[in-house]
C-alpha positions, 0 to 999 in steps of 0.5 A: 495257694501260698502266693495269694497271701504274699501281698498282705504279708509284705504290707504288714511287715512294712507297716510293722517296721514303720517304713514307707513304700519309698523307703523300701524302694530306696533300700531294695531298688524295687520301684514304689509302683512294683511294691504297691502292686505286690502288696495289693496282689496285682503283681505276681511276686518273683523270687528275686523280688521276694529275696530282696524284701526277705533280706530287708525285713529280716525274715525267712523267705518261707515266712513271706510265702507262708510255706507250710511247716515240714514237721521239723521243729528245728530252726535252720539259721542261714547267714546272709552277706550284708556289706561284707558281714555275715548276718544270721537272724536269730528272730524268726517272726517280725515283732518287737525286737529283732536279734542277729548274730553278726560276724565281722571279717578281719579288715572289714571297714565300718560302713557309712554312719547311719541314722534311723529310729530305734535303739540298739544293744550289742554284745561282743562275743569274740574279737574286737569291735570298733563302735562309733556313735556321734563323735565318740569312738570305742573299742569293745572287747569280748564281754563288752556291751554297748547300747545306743539310740540309733537316731544318732549317727552310728556305725561299727566294724572290726577293730582288731586282727581277728574276726569279730562276732557280736550279738545285736538286738534292735528295737523300734522307738515304740517297742520297749524291752522289759527286764524282769527279775525275781527277788533275791534274798541275801543270806550272808551278812556283808562285811561291816553289817551288824546284826 
């Protein structure tokens, strides 16, 4: 039965994200005792509980319950509303980095500044994004990239008069992104170079 494996999956996701039961409780409103019983298989998971945890861990509900593959290899991305923003997870499996496409409606106020372990990278696709990190405020336009330590108080919101879209990649402190490049051979002489 698929539900028999929900508890171990919930515990593994929580530990992968370096969260305590108390932190998950604060974020979801689910009591720590209920969370503990869920993880140990002592409580049957309800749809309401699983939806809250699915959103917090940014994984599809199917992943939590271990639903069998239906034979369709396509990934159907579904947006969820988080503090007035449309958030579409781009990574399906929990792992090193998590990626989202975020759509900020016009007039969307930036939520309160947050501080948490990790590092974030954002790329503006369209519109204008207002980014605040510590005491610095930046307006980012399409094509702009920002990267910052999420251990510093930060927030972002719509900074213009059209909806804004951005890509966000978040990694925890112990997870590092690796950049791999191939060697590039320059075949044309640069101005001022002598042969």
